[in-house]
N, C-alpha and C positions, 0 to 999 in steps of 0.2 A: 940528421934523421936518427931517431932512437930505435934501437933494436934490442929485443930481449929474446934469448933462446930458452926453450923449455928444457928444464933439467930432468934427470931421470926420476921417475915416480913423483913428479910434481903435478898437482891437480890444476885445473883451469883457474880457480879462484886465486890461488897464490901467484900464478903467472900474471894475472891481471893486476894484482896488488903490487907486484914488483914493477910492472910496466908503469902504472900510475905514479909510483914513487919516483921512478927515474924521470918521468916527464916533469913532475913538480920540482925535482932538484935541478933539472937542466935550465929552467926559466923560460921554456918555450911558451907556456900558457900566459905568463906575465907579459911577454912581448906581444903575443897575439891580442891580448886584451887592450894593450896600449894602442896598437895599430888599428883596432876595430873601429874606434870612434875618432880617429885622427881626422881633423879637418884639413882640407887642402888649402894652401896659401892662396890669397886673393891675387888677382892680376893687378898690374900697375893701374890699368884703366879703371877697374872696379874700386880700388882704394881711393883714387882721385875723385870718382863720382860720389863715394860715400862721404869723403871729406867736404866736398862742395855742399852736399845735402845737409850735413851737420851744421855747417856755418850758416846756411840759409835758415834752418830751424832756429838756431841760436839768435840770429838777428831778428827774426820774426817774433820770437818770444820776448826779446827786449822791447821791441816796438809795442807789443800788446801790453806789457807791464807799464810802459810809460803812458799809454792811453788809459790805463786802469781797467782793462778788460781781463787781465790775467792775474789772479792772486796766488794760486797754488803753483808749486813747482812741478808737480807730477801731472803732466798732460800728454795725451797720446799724439802720435804723429797724424793719425786720421782726424782727430779733433782739430788739430791745427790746420790741416788742409781744408776742413769745412769753414773755419773762421776766416781764412784769408787767401793770400795770393801766392802760396807756395806751389810749385809745379808738381 
């Protein structure tokens, strides 16, 4: 925790300036910004489900390419669901 005591004959603006300088030097803001958008790690079950879904999509795309229904590489998951038998 950062503390700044007011000096004799010091106005509020300089006190705030000293405080903000100490906060910047301490690295508290940098740490807070890093943790603000930190994503939680996925559970083992969720990672497994995502991996299964990716392999299903990959195999379905290969199947569509072999049938000649898919030329472009960029295709959305929703469009694939419309085309075929992905869960």
